[in-house]
N, C-alpha and C positions, 0 to 999 in steps of 0.2 A: 235423194237423186236431184239433182238438177240438171234441168235444157236453158242453158241460155241463146236464144234470135240474136239478144245488141255486139257477142264475140264469135257467137257460134260454136260452143260447144255443147256436151255432155259431160258431164259429172255423174259415174259412177257412185256411191258411197258401198265399200264394204265394210259392213258391224268392223266397229273396233280397232276401227286402224286410223283415227285425226277424223274420219267422216265430218265431225259435226264441228271440231273449230276451222276446218277448211269451208266450209259453207257458211262459219258466220265471217269468214275471212269476204269468203266472194258478196254475201248478200247486200249489200253496202252499196255495188257500183251493177248489178243487174238489171234489165232495162225491164218498161213496163211493157211488152209481151213475154218475160219471159219464166220459168214454170220450174217454178221451186216446192219443194217435197221434200223436205231435210228438217233439220235441226227447228223442233218448235218453239227453243229457250233462246234462239238466236231472235224471233218474229217480238218475242213476251220481248228483250234487250231494247230494241229497236220502235219508236214515238215519236213523230207516226207514219203507223202501216205501209210499206211500201203498195204503189200500184196493185201490182198484180198478186199479192195477199187484200187487197181488197175486194179484187176481183173471186178469185179461188174462199177465200172462206164468208167477207160480209155480204158482197153478189150472190152467193153460192142459194140457191131455192130452198137446195137439205143442207145449209150453212150456219154456222149460226145468228145470221141475220135473220133467215123463220125461227130459230128456235126463242129467240132475242122477243119477234113477235106472239109466236105465242105460250111465253111468260117470264121473260126475261131473265133477273136474279135466281127466282124459284124453279126455273126451270135449269139451270145452271144448276143450282146447289144438285139437285136431282138427281144429274147426270153425275155431278161429280168433280173436281176443280177444272178453272177453265183454260187453264193452259189441256186438261184432258181433252172440254168443249173444242177447242181450238184445234185439235187435235185431229178431234174428228173432222169438223165439219172441212178442212184442208182437204185430207186424205175424201173425203166424198163425192171433191168435186174427178178424184182421177182413180178411184176403184176399180172401176166397173175396164178400163181396159189393162187393168193389171190382174186378170181375173186365176191363177193359177203361187200371185203373192198375196201373205198374210197380213204384208203393212206396203204401201205406195213407198214409202224411204226407199225397201230392197227390192227394186225387181228385178224378178230374170230375166238377165240380156235383150234372149230369146220375144220374152213380150215387148220391151222396151224397143227393139227394130221393130215389128208390127204395127206398133202403137203408133210412131213417129218412122215413117217408114224416110221421108223425105230427112229430115234431120238425122237419121243412124247411119246415110249412103253418105251427106255428103257436112256432117258439123267433127271434130275433135272431138277423140274418146278419150275421158281419162282415168285412171282411180288409182288405190294404194294397195297392197297388197301389206301385208304379216305375220312374220313365224308362227304357225298355227300353235304352236305348243304355247308362244307367248302370250298368242293372244286369248286361249281357251282358259290360260288363270285369271286372264283382266276378266274376262266376259263370268269366270267362277264368283268374282271377288267384286263383283259389277251387281249380275241379277242376284245373288243374295242377297245382298245390303238393302236391293229396291223389293224384293220379297220379304224381307225382313226371314231369311231360311239360317238354319244353319244346318245343313246339308254339307260335308263332308266333300274334297272336290273330286276323291277317287266314285263317290257314289252319283254326281254332278255328269262325270264326262259317261258312265256307264248310261247312266239314264239318256243321256244325248246320244247316244251308240243304238239302244235298242228303239229310241223314235227314229234314226232317223232311217235303219234296217226297214221300221215297219210303215219310213214315209210320211204321216201325220202329226197332224199338232195332240198332243195328248200331254201334255210334263207346264203347268203356268209359269215354272223356273226356268223352262230352257226357253233361248232365245230363237228366235224365226228373223232370217234362218237360221241354223249352227253352222253351215258354211259358206264359205263366201266364192267358193269355187263356184255356182251355176250363176252369178251375179255378174260375169266379164265374160264368161264365157261362153259359146256355144256349140250343143255334139261335142265338148272337149278339147275346143280347140279356141285359142284364147283372142280373142275380139274388138279388143283395143290401139288403138293407137297408141298410147303411152302406159306399161302400168312402174309411176312410182314405189317407194319403201317405206315403211313405217317406218323403219330403221336408218334411213336418211334421208328424214323425212322435209326438215328443211330447204337442200339441197334441191330437190325433187323437187318440191314445189316451187323453187323458182324458175326452174329449166319451165315450169308449165306455164305459170306466169308469164314469163318472159317469152314465147312462144306465140302464147293468145292475146300479149301486149296487152296481160291484165295490170291495170293501176291499184294494182295490192301490195301493203310489206310483207311479200313471200318469207321474211325472213323473221316475220315476229309474227309467225299461228299461234293466237287464244286458245288457254287448257282450259276447256269447259267443261269435260268431266275430271274430276280429283282421283288422285293413281291409287291406286292403295296400295303403297309405298313400298322402297327401294330395295330388292330384292334381287334373289338370280330365281328367276321363274322356275326352272329342276330342283328348287328343294321339295313344290310340292306333290311331286311324281311321286308314283311307282312306278314296277316294271307293268304293270298290267294297266294304268290308267296309259303308260306309255305309249305300252299297244295299240291301246284302241284308239287316243288321239292322230296318230299312222291311220288307222285306218279309216276313219271319218274324214282325212286329209289327206291323203296320201295323193291326190294329184296334186293338188297346190303343190305341196311338202315335194314332190318330184320336180313340176313345172318351172320354184322357183331354184331350186336347188337349197334349199332348206337343210336344217340337221340340229337333233336334240341339244 
């Protein structure tokens, strides 16, 4: 998620909808007071760090600055990779604002509205969505690679379905959130000023950039995460997994008139 006071927008980052690429494109143009809760890879690729990153990471009492004072490189080694420490440091600045959310990158819309009422009321809110059938396959290959798992697609979907029913995080292989619906809706109503589509990403982002007068090359979004390969996502589905994904994502599928 990004809140830009400079350009007066809120970018809601929906999972697996090119959000990291959009964040990377926006990052160099953000103002010193803006709030960036998004791709850590973008931060590590840009040096020196922007003023808002210095504020939320290096000057954060609970973050990287304090960690360095207490143990420097040894503390970072104990906690894991530098990117992991950077992520924990950045997120700790805002985690209390989003108690229902596991990661501040993906807060529910209702939490953002409550935490930033003025910005929510006055800024331009936008997000991007993707066909949930395609998104689930992308998520499967990404999470399997990330966790070194050999779980099959049907089992992945089955686990996602039952975790969604139980309403709490249990399986480390599964993403959080499983569905993007709560990120851009409140009480099942879409609350964005604009919803773009992954399937027409360049044109839709160009519309947003023009609307907000953003100095970005909206037709040349970077691809930060490698795709799993060019194939028809439908080939991996069985009738069971197809029905489970519809059960999980029926609100999104129906709202945006997606089909299998």
